[in-house]
C-alpha positions in Angstrom: -15.4 14.8 10.4 -16.5 11.1 10.5 -14.6 10.6 7.2 -11.2 11.8 8.6 -11.9 9.4 11.7 -12.5 6.4 9.5 -9.3 7.4 7.5 -7.1 7.7 10.9 -8.6 4.2 11.4 -7.5 2.7 8.3 -4.0 4.1 8.6 -3.8 2.6 12.2 -5.1 -0.9 10.7 -2.6 -0.8 7.8 0.2 0.0 10.1 -0.5 -2.9 12.3 -0.9 -5.2 9.3 -3.8 -7.8 8.6 -4.7 -9.6 11.4 -2.6 -7.7 13.7 0.6 -9.5 12.4 4.3 -7.6 11.6 3.9 -4.8 9.2 4.6 -5.2 5.5 7.9 -3.1 5.8 8.9 -5.5 8.5 8.6 -8.4 6.0 10.2 -6.4 3.2 13.2 -6.0 5.1 13.4 -9.5 6.4 12.9 -10.6 3.0 15.9 -8.0 1.5 18.1 -9.4 4.3 17.6 -13.2 3.0 18.2 -12.5 -0.3 21.5 -10.7 0.1 22.6 -13.6 2.7 21.7 -16.2 -0.1 23.5 -14.2 -2.9 26.4 -13.9 -0.6 26.7 -17.8 0.0 25.9 -18.6 -3.6 29.0 -15.9 -4.5 31.2 -17.5 -2.1 30.5 -21.3 -3.3 31.0 -20.1 -6.9 34.4 -18.6 -6.0 35.4 -21.6 -4.5 
């Protein structure tokens, strides 16, 4: 049972992220949005 408890605690820390910062999923989502935005701007400039 102690093993399961430590496993649950590890999952909680992983969800919160290191140092209580934003979750990795949130950072990945923001990164994807930025990449798509930059790609759109680059294409718009190339068309002009």
